[in-house]
C-alpha positions as CSV (number, residue, x, y, z in Angstrom):
1,E,0.0,0.0,0.0
2,T,1.2,3.5,-0.8
3,R,-0.3,6.5,1.1
4,K,0.5,10.0,0.1
5,T,-0.3,12.6,2.8
6,G,0.7,16.0,4.0
7,G,3.1,18.3,2.2
8,T,2.3,21.6,0.5
9,D,-0.4,22.3,-2.1
10,S,-0.5,25.3,-4.3
11,I,-3.1,27.5,-5.9
12,K,-2.2,29.0,-9.2
13,A,-3.9,32.2,-10.4
14,K,-3.6,34.1,-13.7
15,A,-5.1,37.5,-14.5
16,K,-5.4,39.5,-17.8
17,T,-6.4,43.1,-18.1
18,V,-7.0,45.5,-20.9
19,E,-3.9,47.4,-20.0
20,P,-1.1,44.7,-19.8
21,G,1.2,45.1,-16.8
22,S,-1.4,46.5,-14.4
23,E,-2.5,43.1,-13.0
24,Q,-2.5,42.6,-9.3
25,L,-3.3,39.4,-7.5
26,A,-4.0,38.4,-3.9
27,M,-5.3,35.4,-1.9
28,E,-7.0,35.4,1.5
29,T,-8.5,32.8,3.7
30,S,-11.6,34.9,4.3
31,P,-13.6,37.4,2.1
32,G,-12.1,40.8,2.1
33,A,-11.2,42.4,-1.2
34,A,-10.5,45.8,0.3
35,T,-8.0,44.5,2.9
36,A,-6.3,41.9,0.7
37,S,-2.5,42.0,0.3
38,Y,-2.2,42.6,-3.5
39,S,1.1,42.1,-5.4
40,A,1.8,43.0,-9.0
41,G,2.0,40.2,-11.6
42,A,-0.2,38.5,-14.1
43,E,0.5,35.0,-12.7
44,K,1.0,33.9,-9.1
45,T,1.4,30.7,-7.2
46,F,0.2,30.7,-3.6
47,P,1.5,27.8,-1.4
48,V,-1.0,26.4,1.1
49,Q,-0.7,23.7,3.7
50,A,-2.1,20.4,2.5
51,L,-5.3,19.2,4.2
52,A,-5.5,15.8,5.9
53,S,-8.4,13.5,5.0
54,T,-11.2,12.9,7.5
55,G,-11.6,9.3,6.1
56,G,-15.0,10.0,4.8
57,G,-14.0,9.9,1.1
58,S,-16.3,11.9,-1.1
59,S,-19.2,11.9,1.4
60,S,-17.8,14.1,4.1
61,P,-14.5,15.7,2.9
62,N,-12.4,18.1,4.9
63,V,-12.6,21.5,3.1
64,R,-10.9,24.8,3.5
65,M,-11.9,28.0,1.6
66,H,-9.6,30.4,-0.1
67,Y,-10.4,33.6,-1.9
68,V,-8.4,34.7,-4.9
69,Y,-8.6,38.4,-5.9
70,A,-7.5,40.1,-9.1
71,K,-7.7,43.7,-10.1
72,G,-6.2,46.2,-12.6
73,C,-5.4,49.9,-12.6
74,D,-9.1,50.9,-12.2
75,E,-9.2,49.1,-8.8
76,V,-12.2,47.0,-9.9
77,Y,-11.6,43.5,-8.5
78,R,-12.9,40.1,-9.2
79,E,-13.3,37.4,-6.5
80,I,-12.9,33.7,-7.1
81,P,-13.6,31.3,-4.2
82,V,-11.4,28.2,-4.3
83,H,-12.3,25.0,-2.4
84,Q,-9.2,23.2,-1.1
85,L,-9.7,19.5,-0.6
86,P,-7.5,16.8,1.0
87,S,-4.4,15.8,-0.9
88,D,-4.4,12.3,0.5
89,Y,-4.1,9.6,-2.1
90,V,-4.0,5.9,-1.3
91,S,-3.1,3.1,-3.6
92,G,-2.4,-0.6,-3.2
93,S,-1.2,-3.2,-5.7
94,F,-0.4,-6.9,-6.0
95,E,1.8,-8.6,-8.5
96,I,0.9,-11.6,-10.7
97,S,3.8,-14.0,-10.6
98,G,4.6,-17.6,-10.1
99,F,4.2,-18.6,-13.7
100,A,7.9,-18.4,-14.6
101,E,8.8,-21.9,-13.4
102,I,5.8,-23.4,-15.2
103,A,6.8,-21.7,-18.4
104,K,10.4,-22.9,-18.0
105,M,9.3,-26.5,-17.6
106,A,7.0,-26.3,-20.6
107,S,9.8,-24.6,-22.7
108,D,12.3,-27.4,-21.7
109,Q,9.8,-30.0,-22.8
110,L,9.3,-28.3,-26.1
111,K,13.1,-28.0,-26.6
112,D,13.5,-31.8,-26.0
113,A,10.8,-32.5,-28.6
114,C,12.5,-30.2,-31.1
115,K,15.7,-32.1,-30.8
116,K,14.1,-34.8,-33.0
117,F,14.0,-32.3,-35.9
118,A,17.2,-30.2,-35.3
119,K,20.1,-32.6,-34.9
120,G,23.9,-32.3,-35.0
121,P,25.1,-28.7,-35.2
122,F,21.6,-27.2,-35.6
123,E,19.3,-26.1,-32.8
124,L,15.6,-25.2,-32.5
125,K,14.6,-23.6,-29.2
126,P,11.1,-22.5,-28.4
127,V,10.7,-20.3,-25.3
128,L,7.4,-19.6,-23.6
129,V,7.0,-16.1,-22.0
130,P,4.8,-16.3,-18.8
131,P,2.3,-13.7,-17.8
132,K,3.5,-11.0,-15.4
133,G,2.0,-7.8,-14.2
134,T,0.2,-5.9,-11.4
135,F,-3.4,-5.0,-10.3
136,T,-3.7,-1.6,-8.6
137,L,-6.6,-0.1,-6.5
138,A,-6.4,3.6,-5.8
139,S,-8.6,6.4,-4.3
140,G,-8.2,10.1,-3.5
141,W,-9.1,13.6,-4.5
142,K,-8.0,14.9,-7.9
143,E,-8.5,17.9,-10.1
144,E,-9.5,17.9,-13.8
145,G,-6.8,19.7,-15.9
146,T,-9.1,21.7,-18.1
147,S,-12.2,22.4,-16.0
148,H,-10.4,22.5,-12.6
149,K,-13.3,20.6,-11.1
150,A,-12.5,18.6,-8.0
151,Y,-13.5,14.9,-7.9
152,Y,-13.0,11.9,-5.7
153,E,-11.5,9.1,-7.7
154,K,-11.8,5.4,-7.2
155,S,-9.9,3.3,-9.8
156,I,-8.8,-0.2,-10.6
157,S,-6.2,-0.8,-13.2
158,A,-4.4,-3.9,-14.6
159,A,-1.0,-3.9,-16.4
160,L,-0.1,-7.3,-17.7
161,E,3.3,-6.9,-19.3
162,P,3.2,-9.4,-20.8
163,L,0.0,-11.2,-20.9
164,G,1.9,-14.0,-22.6
165,G,4.1,-14.8,-25.5
166,F,6.7,-17.0,-27.2
167,E,10.0,-16.9,-28.9
168,V,11.7,-19.4,-31.3
169,Q,15.4,-19.5,-31.9
170,F,16.9,-21.4,-34.9
171,G,20.7,-21.5,-35.1
172,A,23.7,-23.6,-35.9
173,S,26.9,-24.3,-34.0
174,I,29.8,-22.4,-35.6
175,A,32.2,-24.5,-33.5
176,Q,30.8,-27.8,-34.7
177,L,30.5,-26.8,-38.4
178,G,34.0,-25.4,-38.4
179,G,35.2,-28.5,-36.5
180,A,33.6,-30.9,-38.9
181,A,35.3,-29.1,-41.8
182,A,38.7,-29.3,-40.0
183,L,38.3,-32.9,-39.1
184,G,37.2,-33.8,-42.6
185,S,40.3,-32.2,-44.1
186,I,42.4,-34.7,-42.2
187,G,40.2,-37.7,-43.1
188,I,38.1,-38.0,-40.0
189,V,34.5,-38.2,-41.2
190,P,31.1,-39.1,-39.6
191,P,30.2,-40.9,-37.5
192,L,33.5,-40.6,-35.8
193,S,33.8,-36.9,-36.3
194,T,30.2,-36.4,-35.0
195,V,31.1,-38.2,-31.7
196,I,34.3,-36.1,-31.3
197,L,32.4,-32.8,-31.9
198,E,29.5,-33.7,-29.6
199,V,31.9,-34.6,-26.7
200,A,33.9,-31.4,-27.3
201,A,30.7,-29.3,-27.3
202,E,29.5,-31.0,-24.1
203,Y,32.7,-30.7,-22.1
204,L,34.7,-27.8,-23.6
205,G,32.2,-25.3,-24.9
206,D,30.2,-24.2,-27.9
207,L,29.4,-21.1,-30.1
208,V,26.0,-20.8,-31.8
209,F,24.8,-18.3,-34.3
210,G,21.2,-18.0,-35.4
211,L,18.0,-16.0,-35.8
212,F,15.1,-15.5,-33.4
213,V,11.6,-14.3,-33.8
214,G,9.2,-13.6,-30.9
215,F,5.8,-12.3,-30.2
216,Q,4.2,-10.9,-27.0
217,V,0.8,-9.5,-26.0
218,H,0.7,-6.8,-23.4
219,L,-2.6,-5.6,-21.9
220,K,-3.4,-2.4,-19.9
221,A,-6.8,-1.4,-18.6
222,T,-8.2,1.2,-16.2
223,L,-11.7,1.7,-14.8
224,T,-12.3,5.0,-13.0
225,K,-15.3,6.3,-11.0
226,K,-15.5,10.0,-10.4
227,D,-17.6,11.7,-7.7
228,Y,-17.5,15.5,-8.2
229,Y,-17.4,17.7,-5.2
230,L,-20.0,20.1,-6.5
231,G,-22.3,17.2,-7.5
232,G,-22.6,14.6,-10.2
233,D,-20.5,11.7,-11.1
234,G,-18.8,10.1,-14.1
235,M,-17.2,6.9,-15.3
236,E,-14.2,6.4,-17.5
237,A,-12.7,3.3,-18.9
238,R,-9.6,2.9,-21.1
239,G,-7.4,0.0,-22.1
240,G,-6.4,-2.3,-24.8
241,P,-3.7,-4.7,-26.0
242,T,-0.3,-4.1,-27.5
243,G,1.3,-6.7,-29.8
244,K,5.1,-6.7,-29.7
245,M,7.0,-8.6,-32.4
246,T,10.8,-8.9,-32.2
247,F,13.3,-10.5,-34.4
248,G,17.0,-10.4,-35.2
249,P,20.3,-12.4,-35.0
250,Y,21.8,-13.9,-31.9
251,L,25.2,-15.3,-30.8
252,N,25.4,-17.6,-27.8
253,G,28.8,-18.8,-26.4
254,R,29.7,-21.2,-23.7
255,L,33.1,-21.9,-22.2
256,G,33.1,-25.0,-20.0
257,A,31.1,-28.2,-19.5
258,E,27.3,-28.1,-19.9
259,D,26.7,-29.5,-16.4
260,G,29.7,-28.0,-14.6
261,F,31.5,-24.7,-14.0
262,R,31.0,-22.6,-17.2
263,L,30.9,-19.1,-18.5
264,E,27.9,-18.2,-20.7
265,I,27.6,-15.2,-23.0
266,E,24.4,-14.4,-24.8
267,G,24.3,-11.5,-27.4
268,R,21.6,-10.3,-29.7
269,A,20.6,-7.4,-32.0
270,E,16.9,-6.9,-31.5
271,T,14.3,-4.9,-33.6
272,G,10.7,-5.4,-34.5
273,C,7.4,-3.5,-34.4
274,D,4.8,-2.6,-31.8
275,L,1.1,-2.5,-32.7
276,S,-1.2,-1.0,-30.0
277,G,-4.9,-0.3,-29.7
278,E,-6.6,1.5,-26.9
279,I,-10.3,1.8,-26.5
280,T,-11.6,4.8,-24.4
281,F,-15.0,5.3,-22.9
282,N,-15.7,8.6,-21.1
283,G,-19.5,8.7,-21.0
284,D,-19.8,10.8,-24.2
285,K,-18.3,8.5,-26.8
286,I,-16.3,5.3,-27.4
287,A,-13.0,5.9,-29.3
288,L,-10.2,3.7,-30.6
289,E,-6.6,4.9,-30.8
290,V,-4.2,2.8,-32.8
291,A,-0.5,3.2,-33.4
292,L,2.3,1.3,-35.0
293,A,5.9,1.9,-34.1
294,C,9.4,0.5,-34.4
295,P,11.4,0.1,-31.2
296,G,14.6,0.8,-33.1
297,I,17.6,-1.5,-32.8
298,V,18.9,-2.6,-29.4
299,L,22.1,-4.6,-28.7
300,K,21.8,-6.8,-25.6
301,V,24.6,-8.8,-23.9
302,K,24.2,-11.2,-20.9
303,V,27.1,-12.8,-19.1
304,V,26.6,-15.5,-16.5
305,A,29.1,-17.5,-14.5
306,R,27.5,-20.9,-13.6
307,T,29.2,-22.3,-10.5
308,G,26.5,-24.6,-9.3
309,V,26.2,-22.7,-6.0
310,W,26.1,-19.0,-7.0
311,D,25.4,-17.8,-10.5
312,P,26.4,-14.1,-10.8
313,E,25.2,-12.4,-14.0
314,R,25.5,-9.1,-15.7
315,E,23.3,-7.6,-18.4
316,Y,24.1,-4.8,-20.8
317,S,22.0,-3.0,-23.3
318,W,22.7,-0.3,-25.9
319,Q,20.1,1.5,-28.0
320,V,21.8,1.7,-31.4
321,I,18.9,3.2,-33.3
322,D,16.2,5.1,-31.5
323,A,12.5,4.1,-31.6
324,F,10.4,5.8,-34.2
325,P,6.7,5.9,-35.2
326,I,5.5,4.1,-38.3
327,L,1.7,5.0,-38.1
328,G,-0.2,7.2,-35.8
329,P,-1.3,7.4,-33.2
330,K,-4.6,7.9,-34.9
331,T,-8.0,8.1,-33.1
332,F,-11.3,6.8,-34.5
333,D,-14.7,7.6,-33.0
334,L,-16.5,4.3,-32.8
335,Y,-19.8,5.4,-31.1
336,E,-21.1,8.7,-29.8
337,F,-23.8,8.9,-27.2
338,K,-26.5,11.5,-27.9
């Protein structure tokens, strides 16, 4: 649970007069335009002590009144009452996890099955990506950016990143292909050369180059209920999936035995495309926003030392080409309530 309380709020005021430069602004905690402490300036920010919540939510909020005054050279003023509401905001979330081990077991079984099709120096590795994400509940007072209306928000949101996915790697052992050519040049041919290379790969190390392609689905959704301080309520919902496709070359190296102490290095150049669609409902209409983007090119390197007791690892990442949009975002109105 995260609870934000206390601190300092601020009230921002902006005035505009027929004669620019004559603006004066003031703020008081009680009505009194004549005795207000004015200061010159077209824009002012007045700091105020944040209010604590009474725990009643939108039904019985703690409220403090402020009065903002603006006037020009003619001394004619305008008064705007401002209701200050509690700044408390409470949120709690829980994570979705525990699927990683299941996905690993399923991936291992698929890899074993694929060994029947990719033999010798070739490899075919499918990898399942398990679901992972968070659900969040939140409540507290907020202010609309355009209308400046205060409302008490209750929201529930889900971010499944990813909802699920898979990746397939197809590669060939450079070490075994090169070793087969070297052994063949001195007259050692299969099946003897195959046995020698398999033993060398198992106990000494290997170097594999190949291509990978993967696809993931991410899902985000938020449902928000608004209770306005001056009356009325509203409901908003937004969310949708994002499809992420990745592909590129990879290079995996291992120095040491498969089941013993070894150093593993995994490198890849990754690119792809992201297709997203978000549906929004705000009480007036239902709209769809779509976008297609390229994440650029990213180089990734992972180094792991397998000791059997402690497996320290380091990961590095470099953005070689920045992400760029391909299409959109474009918004389409699906339905408008009349």
